[in-house]
N, C-alpha and C positions, 0 to 999 in steps of 0.2 A: 080760194087759197087755203080755208080751214081742212078740204078734205085732202089736200094734198098733201098738207103738215102732219094729218092722222094718218096717210097713208105710209109716209114717212118714219114715224113715232112706231109703226107697226112694222118695218120692216126693221127698224133698229130693233126692235124686242124679239124679232125671228132670229136674228144674229145677235144676239146677247149684247148688242153694243150700248143699247139702257143703260146696262151695270158696270159697264167698262171704265176706265180710268180715266177720266176729263181732260187728265193732262196729256195724255196721247191723242186724244181726239182734238186738242187742240193744235198740235203737231197737224194733224189733218186738214183744220181750218188755214195753217199756214201754206201748207202744201197747195191746197186748192187756190189758195191767194198768191200764193207762186205762178200759177196756170193762169190766170187771167191776167196777171203782166206781163207774160211771155205773149198771150193774145194781143195785147193792148202793142207791146210792139213790135207784131207781125203782122200787123192792121188786118187778124184772121175773126172777122164777126162769128163766124159759125164757133170757132174755139172759145170765143169771149163768150158768147151765150151759153155753151158746156159749162163755161169755170165758173161765170156766178150764179147758175143750178148746182155746182157742184160744192160751193162756199157755202149757198142756203142751208143745202141738205146737211153738210160738215155743223152749222152753227144749231140748225135744228137740233142734232141729236146730240149735241154740248149740253144744249137748253137742257134736253131731256133728261141727261145725266146728272143735272142738276135740282133737279126736280122744278125747273122753271120752264114756262112757256114761252113760245116766241112771240109771241101776239103780244105778250105782258109786257117784255125786255123790249119792242117794238114799240109798244105805246108809251113806255116811259121815257124812252130815246126820244122820241117824237114829242114828248113833253114840254121835255130840257128844249130843243131846239125850236119850237113856234115860236116863238118870241124872240129870239135870242138876234142881237146887233152884232155887224159888224161890215167887211168889205172885202171884195175881192182883190187880191196882189199874188200879182204874175199867174193867174187862171187857178188860185186857192182860194178858199172864201177862209177868215182869219177870224175867228170872234171880238168883238167889240174890246173883250181885257186882256187877250191877249198881241192887241196892238200898241 
């Protein structure tokens, strides 16, 4: 995965995206998330796979624009959820403090 992240970062640099306005990149993230929602609504597995990939690409670039590394962001998020307690409510995991 690290090799793919590096390739995305290099592609981003070649297009000048690494220095672009990250608020615009966040709009791209939300656009791609919308494509994931559409794929789920249509039960389109191929579009879902593509959409998830596009979200990850957009997030890699967003992290890069803010001098962050996707791996570090993911590790920090995992540390927060690793020992999180909660329960499923209507198919959604709700953390304990929100119950």
